[in-house]
N, C-alpha and C positions, 0 to 999 in steps of 0.2 A: 654672433649673428648667423653663422652657418647653422647652428643648432635650431635657432628660431625659424629660419627660412625653411630648413628641411622639415621641421615639424608642421609648419603651416601648409606647405605643399602637400605633405602626406595627408593631413586632415582634409584639405580641399578635395583632393583626388578621391579619397575613400568615401567622403560624404556625398560628393557629386555622383559617383558611380552608384552608391546605394539608393539615393533618391531618384536617380534617372531610371533605375530598375522599376521602382513603383510607378513613376510617371509614364514610362514607355508602355507598360502593360495596361495601365489605366486607359490611356488613349486608344490602345488596340481593342479594348473591351467597349469602347464607345462612351466612356465616362468623361464628363467635363471637368478638366483640371483648372482650378482658379488661380493657384499660386504654386510656384516651384522655388523653394528657398534654400540656399546654402548659408547656414548661419542663422542666428537669432538676433532679436533686438532691432534697433533702428537701421533701415536699409542704407547701404553705402551706394549701391548701384541697383537700378531696376530697369527693365525693358520688356517690350512685347514684340513677338514676331508677327509680321503682317498676316492678317486673316486668322490669327490664333487667339483663343480666349485667355490663355495662360499668361500671368505676370511672372517674369523671372526676376529673382531678387538675390542679392548678396548681402547678408546681414553683418552687423558689427561684431557679433560674438561668434567666432568660427568653431563652436563646440557641438555642432549637430546640424540638422536640417529637417525639412518637412515638405510634403506635397499635400496641399489642401484641395480637396475635391468637392464638387457640389454634393451636398448631403442634407437630407431633410432633418436629421438629428441635430444639425448645427444651426441651420437658418431656414426660413421658409423658402420653398422652391416653387416657381411658377408651374402651373399644370402642364404647359407645353414643353417644359424641360424636365419633367419628372423622370422620363426614361433615360436621362443623362446623369441622374444622381447615383452616387455610389451605393446607397442603402437599398436601392430598388433592383440592383443587379442580381443575377443568379449566384448561388453559393459558389460555384466553381470560379466565376469571375472575381468575386471578392477575395477568395482564397489565393487566386493567382496574383492579384495585385499586391497583397500583403507579403506573399512569399518571394516576390520578384526582387525586393531590395536585398535581402541576405544572399539570394542566389546570384545577384549581380556581383556582389563582393567576392563570392567564391569563383565565379567565372573570370573576374579580373585577376585573381591569384593564378588560375590556370594559365591565362595568357602571359602573365609576367614570367612565371616559371618557364613556360615554353619559349618565350623570347630569349631569356637568359640561356636556355639550353641550345637554342639555334645559334646565337652569337658566339657562345663559348666563354668560359671563364677560367683563369689560371687558379689552380688550387694546389695545396701541398700534395706531393706523392704519398701514397699510403705506406710509408716506411715508419716503423714504430720506434719511438724513443725508449730509453730504459724504463721499465715499469717501476711504479712506486713500491717501496719495500713492504712486503706483507699484503699486497693488493691481490685482487682476483687474477689479474694478468700474470703476476709473478708466480703465484701458486700454480697456475695452469702451465707454467714452463716457458713463458716468453722471457727473453733476455734483453731485447732491444736490438735494433738494426734489421729486424725481419721486415720483408716486403709482403704485404697482404694482397693477394690477387683475387680471392673469392671469399664470400661469406654467405651464411644462411642461418636462419633460426632453426633449431633442432626440429626435424620432421619436414623441412622444406628443401627444395632444390637449391644448390649453390648458384649464386649470381656473381657477376664480375664486380669487383670493387674498383671504381675509377679513380678515387682520390681519398685523401685522409678525411675530408669533410663528409664524403659518402660513408666511410667507416664510422665516423663520429655519430652520424644520424642513426645508423643501425644500433650502435651501442646505447644511445639515448632511448630508442624504442624498446630495446630488450630489457634495459634496467627498469624503466617505468612500467612495462607490461609484465615483468617477471618471466622473461623467456630467455633460455640459454642460447648463446650464439656460437656457431661453428666458424672458424677461420681456416683458410688455407694460406700458410705463410712459409717463407724460406729465408734463411740467411745467405749472404753471398758465398757462392761455392758449395752450398749444401742443397740437398734435394728438398722439395716441398713436403711439408707435414701438416697434419690436421690438428688443430688446437681448439678445444671446447672451453668457452668462458661461461661458467655457471652464474649468469647474471640474475637468475631467479632467486638466488640466496642473498642478494644485497639488501633488499628491504628498505629502499630509500624513500624518503618523504619529500625531498626537494630536488628539483632539476637545476642544480647549480654546479659550481666548480668542485665542491666536495664529492659530488656524484662520480666525477671522472677520476678523482683521487682514489675512491673506493675501488673503481674498476681497475685503475692503475695505468690507463692509457690517457695521458693528459695532453699529448702533442706529438707532432711528427718528429722524426729524427733530424737533428741538426749537429753541425760541428761545434765542439765546445770552445768557440771563439768569442772574444769580447767585442762588442760593438761600441757605440758612443759612450764615452766616459763623462759623467756629470761632474761639474766643478764642486769641490768641497766634499765629495763622497769618499767612501772608504777605498774604492778602487784608485782614485786619483792620489789619495794620501799614501797609498802603498806603492805608487809609481807604475801602476798598470796602465796600458795604452790600448786603444782600439786596434784590433788585429792580433792581439796576443792569443795564442793557442794554449789552453790549459790541459796539461797531461796528468797531473796528480795533485791531490790535496792531502797532505799528511801521508798516510800509507795507502790511501785509496786511489786507484787508477780511475781517471775520468775519460769516458769514451764518447759522450755526447752532451749536448746542451742541457737536456733534461736532467741528467745525472749531476751536472755542475750546479744547476739551480737547486736541486734537492740537497746537495752537500752544503750550500750556503744556508738554505732553510733550516737544516738540522743543527746548525750552529747556534740557533736561538737558545739562550739559557733557560733552564726550567724555572728559576725563581724570577720574581718580577723586578728586582732591583739590580741583578747581576748584569755585567756587560758580556758581550760575545768574546769567546777566547780567540787569540791570535792563531792563524792557520798558515802553514808553510805551503805555498803554491809553487808547483813546478810548471813553468811556462816555456813556450818556444816563441822567440821573437827574432825575426830576420834570420831564421835558421840556427839560432844559438839558444841553448837551454839555460834558463836562469831560475833561481829560487827567490821568491818574493814573499815577505811576511804580510799577510792581509788580516785586518781586524774588522769584521763586518759591523755595521752600525745597526742598532736596534730601533725599529720604527713601530709605532702603534697604529694598527689598522683595525678600527672598530674596537672590539673587546680583546683582540689578540695582539701579541708582540711578535714581530717577525724580523729576521736578519736581512739586511740589504747591503749591497756593496756600491750602489750608485752607478751602475753601468748596465747597458743592454747585454744580456747573457744569451749566447747562442747565435750562430750564423743563420741567415734566412734559409728556410728549408728548400729542398729541391721541388720545383713546381712542374705541373703538367696541365696542359690545356684540356678541359673537359667540354665537349660539344656533342650535339646530337643532330641527326637528320630531321627533315620536316615532320614525318610521322612519329618517329621515336621521341622527338623533342616535345611534341604536343601530348603524346601518351604519358611521358614521364612528368610533364607539368600537371596533368590531371591526377596522376598517381600520387605525386607529392602533395597536392592540395588535399586529396582524400586522406593521406596518411597524417598530415598535420591536423586536419579536422578531427579525425578519430582520436589522435593523441591529446588534443585540446579537450575533447569531451571526457576522455578517461581521467585526465588530470582534474577537471572540474568535479567529476564524480567522486574522486578520491578526496578532494577537499571537503565535499559535503559530508562524507561518511567518516572523516577524520583520519584517513590513511595518508593524506598529504598535508603539508603545512600551508597555512594561509599566507606565508611569505611568498608563495608562488604567484599571488595576485599582484599585478603591476598597474599603475595608473598613468595619467598624462605626463608626469614629470619623468618617469622612467622611459616612456615612449619617446618623449622629446630628446632625452639624452642619447638613446640608441639611434634615433633618426640622425642626429648630428654626427655621431661616431661613424655610422655606416656611410653617410654622405662624404665624410672626409676620406674614407678608404677608396671610394670610386662608385661609378654608376651601377655596376652589377651588384655590389654589396647593398646599396641603397634600394635598388629594385627588389632584391630578395627580401630585405626588411619590410618593404611595402607589401609584398605578397603575403608575408607572415602575418602582418597586422590586418590585412584584408580578410584572411581566413578567420582570424580571431573575431573580427567584427561580424562576419557572416554567421559563425557558429554561435556567438553570444546572442545575436538577435533572433536566432531560431530556438533559444531556450524557452520553455513554456512558462514564462513570467508574464503576467497580465499586461504590463506596460510595454512589453517588447512585441515584435512581430510574431514570435512564437506563441505568445499569449493569445493574440487574436486568432491565430490558426487553431489554438486549443478551443476557443469559443466556436469556431466554425466546425470543428470535429464534433463537438457536442450537438450543434444544430443538425449536422448530417445524420447523427445516430438517433436523436430524439425527435427530429422534425420541427423543433422550435428553438428560438434563440435563447441565450442566457438572459434572465430577468434583470431589470435595471438595478434591483436591490443587490443581487449577487455580483453584478458587474461592478458596482461601486465598492463592495467589500473586497473583491479580488484586486481591483485597481489599487486600493489603499495598501493591501498586503504586498503587492508587487513593487510599489514605490518604496515601501519600508525595506524590503529585501535589497532592492537596487541601491538605495542610499547607504545601506550597511556595507555592501560590496565596494561601493565607491570610497567610503570612509576607510575601510581596511586597505584598499589599494593605495590611497593617498598617504596613509600612515606608513605603508611599506616604502613608498617613494621617498618620503622625507627621511626615514631611517637609513635607507641606502645612501642618500646624498650626504647626510650628516656623518654617516659611518665611514 
């Protein structure tokens, strides 16, 4: 129920803001708005404000919305109201009305990010876990346990790193943009040193967990302590308990939670039928050192087999509250919206030219899943998710596809350059092509959704 409720609230907010952008600018331009609808199909609720011509409607199918304006192309218009029709307005007004929807979504994202910045949010401190073996981070000389204080893309000035999430965002940008990242990091008791991560050489096509494994920085540093132990799992069968501190597996010293997770993962047998080998774990329980034999269980996740022990691995990371003042919070909200918008456009461009996988497209099922997960974490996580989706919706609608707002702006650009509108014949052809492309994108996104859920 939480997933459904969070998804419906997200849809309602994003659609309402988008359509209100169209509506507000239309009214400001003196255009008569006949209907403002959130959702399609049979109306559930409808009302009118006193003295206003607009009917406000909430439809049964909450998968979109629309603003219907007086327009001679749709129905006859009385001569005395012709000046109120959309099609009779100057080009600048028509373009402003069309652009206002996507821009409203981008403005919403700025305000949400700014609000989160002002209130503050607890995030893991930027202390690095042990890098993945053979990864970019390990080759660059990182060992785990380093605190990152500053970062910058090569050629830019160093900026403060406030949290691990801040660092993760920079890593994502660098990997997808092909830009090397400089870190200022230090181990306890040692002086700070400069480390350059050559992210330009990764050549990734997907923004997923595999990307961070290639980089080698998959999470913040945590103590190698076991949390909740699941009934019937390998950990319970071996006699492990919540609170056990793992110091060694076989001959390998364990220094943090990431290294412990990696040791379990690497116990997955190479052949498809073999079981995981038993491991000798040295643990500390109530101040006493014990040796426990643990045999991980092999679980199938999608097309791969992975070793699992049936317990939460790693203590919660050290947290730090990240907050900003009024001006800095608003500026960082606008900056994050800009950065996410550019990253979204770059990823779409890479998909079009084949440099990125179509698996990066997500549809309503994935969005609903993440809506529920973020809502279960807390308000700040849910609002951040809402801002991300609002940016995506704004950017998507500005694409020059004829059925989207960006397509209409493309028509108006043609009109501004040539002095005449697009002919009805070409308008129909472009609309059909736009619908075909949009349906194809939706089909791929839905296929990816189903594949992720079933996998």
